[in-house]
N, CA, C and O atoms as a printed pandas DataFrame, in Angstrom:
     atom_number atom_name residue_name chain_id  residue_number  x_coord  y_coord  z_coord
0              1         N          MET        A               1  -11.381   49.725  238.507
1              2        CA          MET        A               1  -10.055   50.272  238.360
2              3         C          MET        A               1   -9.072   49.115  238.232
3              4         O          MET        A               1   -9.196   48.098  238.914
4              5         N          ILE        A               2   -8.106   49.285  237.357
5              6        CA          ILE        A               2   -7.067   48.286  237.161
6              7         C          ILE        A               2   -5.760   48.846  237.696
7              8         O          ILE        A               2   -5.358   49.955  237.343
8              9         N          SER        A               3   -5.109   48.082  238.540
9             10        CA          SER        A               3   -3.816   48.499  239.082
10            11         C          SER        A               3   -2.711   47.987  238.184
11            12         O          SER        A               3   -2.832   46.927  237.569
12            13         N          GLY        A               4   -1.645   48.740  238.114
13            14        CA          GLY        A               4   -0.515   48.339  237.277
14            15         C          GLY        A               4    0.725   48.126  238.112
15            16         O          GLY        A               4    0.673   48.089  239.341
16            17         N          ILE        A               5    1.822   47.990  237.433
17            18        CA          ILE        A               5    3.111   47.828  238.093
18            19         C          ILE        A               5    3.634   49.218  238.445
19            20         O          ILE        A               5    3.655   50.111  237.598
20            21         N          LEU        A               6    4.049   49.394  239.677
21            22        CA          LEU        A               6    4.534   50.681  240.139
22            23         C          LEU        A               6    5.877   50.997  239.500
23            24         O          LEU        A               6    6.859   50.281  239.700
24            25         N          ALA        A               7    5.907   52.067  238.739
25            26        CA          ALA        A               7    7.157   52.500  238.115
26            27         C          ALA        A               7    7.657   53.778  238.774
27            28         O          ALA        A               7    8.858   53.965  238.967
28            29         N          SER        A               8    6.722   54.650  239.115
29            30        CA          SER        A               8    7.067   55.880  239.806
30            31         C          SER        A               8    5.821   56.346  240.542
31            32         O          SER        A               8    4.709   55.986  240.157
32            33         N          PRO        A               9    5.987   57.139  241.590
33            34        CA          PRO        A               9    4.829   57.578  242.356
34            35         C          PRO        A               9    3.937   58.513  241.546
35            36         O          PRO        A               9    4.404   59.207  240.643
36            37         N          GLY        A              10    2.659   58.522  241.878
37            38        CA          GLY        A              10    1.736   59.440  241.227
38            39         C          GLY        A              10    0.642   58.720  240.470
39            40         O          GLY        A              10    0.521   57.495  240.516
40            41         N          ILE        A              11   -0.143   59.506  239.778
41            42        CA          ILE        A              11   -1.257   58.990  238.989
42            43         C          ILE        A              11   -0.960   59.276  237.528
43            44         O          ILE        A              11   -0.448   60.341  237.184
44            45         N          ALA        A              12   -1.284   58.321  236.677
45            46        CA          ALA        A              12   -1.040   58.503  235.243
46            47         C          ALA        A              12   -2.345   58.351  234.482
47            48         O          ALA        A              12   -3.213   57.565  234.864
48            49         N          PHE        A              13   -2.474   59.098  233.418
49            50        CA          PHE        A              13   -3.628   59.002  232.539
50            51         C          PHE        A              13   -3.131   58.640  231.148
51            52         O          PHE        A              13   -2.090   59.124  230.704
52            53         N          GLY        A              14   -3.867   57.804  230.479
53            54        CA          GLY        A              14   -3.481   57.435  229.118
54            55         C          GLY        A              14   -3.873   56.011  228.811
55            56         O          GLY        A              14   -4.548   55.343  229.594
56            57         N          LYS        A              15   -3.437   55.568  227.662
57            58        CA          LYS        A              15   -3.754   54.206  227.243
58            59         C          LYS        A              15   -2.921   53.221  228.046
59            60         O          LYS        A              15   -1.757   53.471  228.357
60            61         N          ALA        A              16   -3.538   52.106  228.373
61            62        CA          ALA        A              16   -2.848   51.059  229.124
62            63         C          ALA        A              16   -2.846   49.777  228.305
63            64         O          ALA        A              16   -3.770   49.512  227.536
64            65         N          LEU        A              17   -1.824   49.010  228.479
65            66        CA          LEU        A              17   -1.723   47.714  227.832
66            67         C          LEU        A              17   -2.047   46.663  228.879
67            68         O          LEU        A              17   -1.334   46.526  229.873
68            69         N          LEU        A              18   -3.109   45.931  228.659
69            70        CA          LEU        A              18   -3.514   44.892  229.594
70            71         C          LEU        A              18   -2.978   43.564  229.085
71            72         O          LEU        A              18   -3.381   43.078  228.028
72            73         N          LEU        A              19   -2.072   42.992  229.848
73            74        CA          LEU        A              19   -1.490   41.713  229.463
74            75         C          LEU        A              19   -2.306   40.589  230.076
75            76         O          LEU        A              19   -2.547   40.559  231.283
76            77         N          LYS        A              20   -2.717   39.684  229.237
77            78        CA          LYS        A              20   -3.467   38.528  229.705
78            79         C          LYS        A              20   -2.738   37.295  229.199
79            80         O          LYS        A              20   -2.561   37.111  227.995
80            81         N          GLU        A              21   -2.328   36.476  230.111
81            82        CA          GLU        A              21   -1.609   35.274  229.715
82            83         C          GLU        A              21   -2.595   34.132  229.566
83            84         O          GLU        A              21   -3.277   33.749  230.517
84            85         N          ASP        A              22   -2.659   33.599  228.368
85            86        CA          ASP        A              22   -3.504   32.447  228.113
86            87         C          ASP        A              22   -2.704   31.174  228.359
87            88         O          ASP        A              22   -1.487   31.135  228.179
88            89         N          GLU        A              23   -3.406   30.162  228.765
89            90        CA          GLU        A              23   -2.758   28.879  228.957
90            91         C          GLU        A              23   -2.332   28.334  227.597
91            92         O          GLU        A              23   -3.095   28.370  226.632
92            93         N          ILE        A              24   -1.128   27.840  227.539
93            94        CA          ILE        A              24   -0.636   27.257  226.295
94            95         C          ILE        A              24   -1.120   25.816  226.225
95            96         O          ILE        A              24   -0.859   25.012  227.121
96            97         N          VAL        A              25   -1.819   25.511  225.163
97            98        CA          VAL        A              25   -2.346   24.163  224.972
98            99         C          VAL        A              25   -1.611   23.526  223.801
99           100         O          VAL        A              25   -1.616   24.051  222.688
100          101         N          ILE        A              26   -0.997   22.415  224.063
101          102        CA          ILE        A              26   -0.296   21.688  223.010
102          103         C          ILE        A              26   -1.147   20.487  222.636
103          104         O          ILE        A              26   -1.402   19.601  223.452
104          105         N          ASP        A              27   -1.575   20.482  221.396
105          106        CA          ASP        A              27   -2.411   19.390  220.902
106          107         C          ASP        A              27   -1.502   18.248  220.462
107          108         O          ASP        A              27   -0.827   18.341  219.437
108          109         N          ARG        A              28   -1.491   17.199  221.223
109          110        CA          ARG        A              28   -0.648   16.049  220.888
110          111         C          ARG        A              28   -1.524   14.986  220.237
111          112         O          ARG        A              28   -2.499   14.509  220.816
112          113         N          LYS        A              29   -1.148   14.640  219.037
113          114        CA          LYS        A              29   -1.876   13.573  218.359
114          115         C          LYS        A              29   -0.890   12.766  217.534
115          116         O          LYS        A              29    0.101   13.292  217.027
116          117         N          LYS        A              30   -1.173   11.518  217.413
117          118        CA          LYS        A              30   -0.311   10.650  216.621
118          119         C          LYS        A              30   -0.758   10.717  215.172
119          120         O          LYS        A              30   -1.948   10.789  214.866
120          121         N          ILE        A              31    0.224   10.691  214.295
121          122        CA          ILE        A              31   -0.080   10.670  212.868
122          123         C          ILE        A              31    0.623    9.464  212.249
123          124         O          ILE        A              31    1.637    8.979  212.753
124          125         N          SER        A              32    0.073    9.016  211.184
125          126        CA          SER        A              32    0.680    7.870  210.508
126          127         C          SER        A              32    1.935    8.320  209.767
127          128         O          SER        A              32    2.093    9.498  209.448
128          129         N          ALA        A              33    2.809    7.383  209.503
129          130        CA          ALA        A              33    4.089    7.681  208.859
130          131         C          ALA        A              33    3.905    8.372  207.515
131          132         O          ALA        A              33    4.731    9.199  207.129
132          133         N          ASP        A              34    2.844    8.049  206.802
133          134        CA          ASP        A              34    2.636    8.656  205.485
134          135         C          ASP        A              34    2.187   10.116  205.571
135          136         O          ASP        A              34    2.139   10.803  204.550
136          137         N          LYS        A              35    1.861   10.598  206.764
137          138        CA          LYS        A              35    1.435   11.993  206.948
138          139         C          LYS        A              35    2.565   12.891  207.453
139          140         O          LYS        A              35    2.394   14.107  207.535
140          141         N          VAL        A              36    3.706   12.313  207.789
141          142        CA          VAL        A              36    4.803   13.086  208.376
142          143         C          VAL        A              36    5.260   14.197  207.436
143          144         O          VAL        A              36    5.376   15.349  207.854
144          145         N          ASP        A              37    5.518   13.868  206.178
145          146        CA          ASP        A              37    5.978   14.888  205.225
146          147         C          ASP        A              37    4.960   16.020  205.085
147          148         O          ASP        A              37    5.334   17.188  204.988
148          149         N          GLN        A              38    3.689   15.674  205.076
149          150        CA          GLN        A              38    2.624   16.678  204.965
150          151         C          GLN        A              38    2.624   17.601  206.185
151          152         O          GLN        A              38    2.465   18.814  206.046
152          153         N          GLU        A              39    2.798   17.038  207.360
153          154        CA          GLU        A              39    2.809   17.842  208.588
154          155         C          GLU        A              39    4.051   18.733  208.666
155          156         O          GLU        A              39    3.970   19.874  209.120
156          157         N          VAL        A              40    5.186   18.216  208.229
157          158        CA          VAL        A              40    6.407   19.028  208.206
158          159         C          VAL        A              40    6.213   20.203  207.258
159          160         O          VAL        A              40    6.591   21.329  207.582
160          161         N          GLU        A              41    5.634   19.955  206.105
161          162        CA          GLU        A              41    5.375   21.025  205.133
162          163         C          GLU        A              41    4.401   22.061  205.709
163          164         O          GLU        A              41    4.565   23.263  205.500
164          165         N          ARG        A              42    3.401   21.583  206.427
165          166        CA          ARG        A              42    2.434   22.495  207.056
166          167         C          ARG        A              42    3.131   23.381  208.089
167          168         O          ARG        A              42    2.861   24.580  208.167
168          169         N          PHE        A              43    4.023   22.790  208.875
169          170        CA          PHE        A              43    4.787   23.552  209.859
170          171         C          PHE        A              43    5.661   24.601  209.179
171          172         O          PHE        A              43    5.657   25.769  209.568
172          173         N          LEU        A              44    6.414   24.178  208.155
173          174        CA          LEU        A              44    7.311   25.103  207.460
174          175         C          LEU        A              44    6.533   26.236  206.793
175          176         O          LEU        A              44    6.993   27.377  206.769
176          177         N          SER        A              45    5.370   25.925  206.259
177          178        CA          SER        A              45    4.520   26.948  205.641
178          179         C          SER        A              45    4.048   27.963  206.684
179          180         O          SER        A              45    4.076   29.169  206.439
180          181         N          GLY        A              46    3.619   27.475  207.839
181          182        CA          GLY        A              46    3.179   28.366  208.913
182          183         C          GLY        A              46    4.298   29.249  209.415
183          184         O          GLY        A              46    4.096   30.433  209.687
184          185         N          ARG        A              47    5.486   28.666  209.537
185          186        CA          ARG        A              47    6.651   29.439  209.969
186          187         C          ARG        A              47    6.998   30.520  208.952
187          188         O          ARG        A              47    7.339   31.642  209.325
188          189         N          ALA        A              48    6.912   30.185  207.674
189          190        CA          ALA        A              48    7.205   31.164  206.620
190          191         C          ALA        A              48    6.189   32.305  206.637
191          192         O          ALA        A              48    6.556   33.464  206.441
192          193         N          LYS        A              49    4.918   31.986  206.869
193          194        CA          LYS        A              49    3.877   33.025  206.934
194          195         C          LYS        A              49    4.117   33.956  208.119
195          196         O          LYS        A              49    3.969   35.171  207.997
196          197         N          ALA        A              50    4.489   33.385  209.268
197          198        CA          ALA        A              50    4.761   34.209  210.453
198          199         C          ALA        A              50    5.959   35.119  210.207
199          200         O          ALA        A              50    5.947   36.288  210.592
200          201         N          SER        A              51    6.978   34.586  209.573
201          202        CA          SER        A              51    8.171   35.371  209.265
202          203         C          SER        A              51    7.841   36.502  208.291
203          204         O          SER        A              51    8.309   37.627  208.460
204          205         N          ALA        A              52    7.038   36.201  207.277
205          206        CA          ALA        A              52    6.633   37.223  206.300
206          207         C          ALA        A              52    5.809   38.313  206.975
207          208         O          ALA        A              52    5.943   39.494  206.652
208          209         N          SER        A              53    4.960   37.912  207.912
209          210        CA          SER        A              53    4.142   38.886  208.637
210          211         C          SER        A              53    5.036   39.833  209.432
211          212         O          SER        A              53    4.801   41.041  209.454
212          213         N          TRP        A              54    6.058   39.284  210.085
213          214        CA          TRP        A              54    6.990   40.111  210.852
214          215         C          TRP        A              54    7.737   41.069  209.930
215          216         O          TRP        A              54    7.867   42.256  210.228
216          217         N          ARG        A              55    8.229   40.539  208.801
217          218        CA          ARG        A              55    8.978   41.386  207.867
218          219         C          ARG        A              55    8.105   42.506  207.315
219          220         O          ARG        A              55    8.595   43.616  207.108
220          221         N          SER        A              56    6.828   42.244  207.074
221          222        CA          SER        A              56    5.955   43.296  206.542
222          223         C          SER        A              56    5.631   44.343  207.608
223          224         O          SER        A              56    5.334   45.491  207.276
224          225         N          SER        A              57    5.685   43.960  208.880
225          226        CA          SER        A              57    5.414   44.902  209.971
226          227         C          SER        A              57    6.633   45.743  210.313
227          228         O          SER        A              57    6.498   46.852  210.830
228          229         N          LYS        A              58    7.805   45.231  210.033
229          230        CA          LYS        A              58    9.043   45.899  210.435
230          231         C          LYS        A              58    9.162   47.330  209.908
231          232         O          LYS        A              58    9.525   48.214  210.684
232          233         N          PRO        A              59    8.871   47.611  208.609
233          234        CA          PRO        A              59    8.972   49.005  208.140
234          235         C          PRO        A              59    8.037   49.960  208.893
235          236         O          PRO        A              59    8.379   51.122  209.109
236          237         N          LYS        A              60    6.876   49.475  209.286
237          238        CA          LYS        A              60    5.939   50.316  210.041
238          239         C          LYS        A              60    6.514   50.639  211.414
239          240         O          LYS        A              60    6.373   51.759  211.906
240          241         N          LEU        A              61    7.165   49.652  212.031
241          242        CA          LEU        A              61    7.750   49.876  213.348
242          243         C          LEU        A              61    8.915   50.855  213.287
243          244         O          LEU        A              61    9.115   51.640  214.214
244          245         N          VAL        A              62    9.676   50.814  212.213
245          246        CA          VAL        A              62   10.819   51.717  212.059
246          247         C          VAL        A              62   10.357   53.169  212.039
247          248         O          VAL        A              62   11.071   54.055  212.508
248          249         N          LYS        A              63    9.166   53.418  211.500
249          250        CA          LYS        A              63    8.641   54.782  211.418
250          251         C          LYS        A              63    8.192   55.318  212.776
251          252         O          LYS        A              63    8.082   56.530  212.960
252          253         N          LEU        A              64    7.933   54.419  213.726
253          254        CA          LEU        A              64    7.515   54.863  215.049
254          255         C          LEU        A              64    8.689   55.513  215.766
255          256         O          LEU        A              64    9.850   55.241  215.460
256          257         N          SER        A              65    8.378   56.354  216.700
257          258        CA          SER        A              65    9.439   56.988  217.480
258          259         C          SER        A              65   10.176   55.929  218.299
259          260         O          SER        A              65    9.651   54.847  218.561
260          261         N          VAL        A              66   11.379   56.258  218.690
261          262        CA          VAL        A              66   12.192   55.345  219.495
262          263         C          VAL        A              66   11.462   54.996  220.786
263          264         O          VAL        A              66   11.488   53.846  221.225
264          265         N          LYS        A              67   10.818   55.976  221.391
265          266        CA          LYS        A              67   10.116   55.750  222.651
266          267         C          LYS        A              67    8.979   54.749  222.464
267          268         O          LYS        A              67    8.810   53.845  223.282
268          269         N          LYS        A              68    8.203   54.904  221.399
269          270        CA          LYS        A              68    7.099   53.973  221.150
270          271         C          LYS        A              68    7.616   52.573  220.852
271          272         O          LYS        A              68    7.037   51.587  221.308
272          273         N          ARG        A              69    8.703   52.481  220.089
273          274        CA          ARG        A              69    9.274   51.160  219.793
274          275         C          ARG        A              69    9.747   50.489  221.074
275          276         O          ARG        A              69    9.592   49.280  221.246
276          277         N          SER        A              70   10.320   51.277  221.966
277          278        CA          SER        A              70   10.804   50.739  223.227
278          279         C          SER        A              70    9.651   50.169  224.044
279          280         O          SER        A              70    9.770   49.092  224.629
280          281         N          HIS        A              71    8.530   50.894  224.083
281          282        CA          HIS        A              71    7.346   50.416  224.811
282          283         C          HIS        A              71    6.816   49.134  224.186
283          284         O          HIS        A              71    6.471   48.193  224.901
284          285         N          LEU        A              72    6.749   49.086  222.871
285          286        CA          LEU        A              72    6.267   47.886  222.189
286          287         C          LEU        A              72    7.175   46.696  222.470
287          288         O          LEU        A              72    6.700   45.587  222.716
288          289         N          ARG        A              73    8.475   46.929  222.434
289          290        CA          ARG        A              73    9.432   45.852  222.679
290          291         C          ARG        A              73    9.285   45.316  224.100
291          292         O          ARG        A              73    9.276   44.105  224.316
292          293         N          ARG        A              74    9.168   46.232  225.072
293          294        CA          ARG        A              74    9.013   45.791  226.465
294          295         C          ARG        A              74    7.721   45.009  226.647
295          296         O          ARG        A              74    7.704   43.991  227.339
296          297         N          ALA        A              75    6.636   45.479  226.031
297          298        CA          ALA        A              75    5.355   44.772  226.142
298          299         C          ALA        A              75    5.453   43.390  225.505
299          300         O          ALA        A              75    4.923   42.413  226.034
300          301         N          TYR        A              76    6.127   43.319  224.380
301          302        CA          TYR        A              76    6.288   42.046  223.673
302          303         C          TYR        A              76    7.033   41.039  224.550
303          304         O          TYR        A              76    6.607   39.892  224.686
304          305         N          TYR        A              77    8.147   41.473  225.144
305          306        CA          TYR        A              77    8.926   40.555  225.966
306          307         C          TYR        A              77    8.247   40.277  227.302
307          308         O          TYR        A              77    8.405   39.188  227.854
308          309         N          ALA        A              78    7.501   41.231  227.826
309          310        CA          ALA        A              78    6.778   41.003  229.077
310          311         C          ALA        A              78    5.703   39.944  228.889
311          312         O          ALA        A              78    5.351   39.224  229.823
312          313         N          ALA        A              79    5.186   39.861  227.666
313          314        CA          ALA        A              79    4.157   38.864  227.374
314          315         C          ALA        A              79    4.769   37.477  227.186
315          316         O          ALA        A              79    4.051   36.498  226.982
316          317         N          GLY        A              80    6.090   37.400  227.256
317          318        CA          GLY        A              80    6.752   36.105  227.169
318          319         C          GLY        A              80    6.929   35.600  225.758
319          320         O          GLY        A              80    6.955   34.391  225.532
320          321         N          ARG        A              81    7.050   36.489  224.820
321          322        CA          ARG        A              81    7.180   36.085  223.415
322          323         C          ARG        A              81    8.613   35.919  223.038
323          324         O          ARG        A              81    8.915   35.581  221.893
């Protein structure tokens, strides 16, 4: 059995969101000066892909009910995002 955060008394049945916090690992490595532009481009490309992924998901989220969006938003922020 998994215990959750007490919101109200009683027993609830349904789907649960299990939050698992992974340790954040920052890979620190030195790069030569001639690789800086390449690494910056790699970063900007990754950021653009993440942004595009969010934008493509947004219309799907709009179709969800307000209640479901609220739950998703709370779960997202509870996960520390």
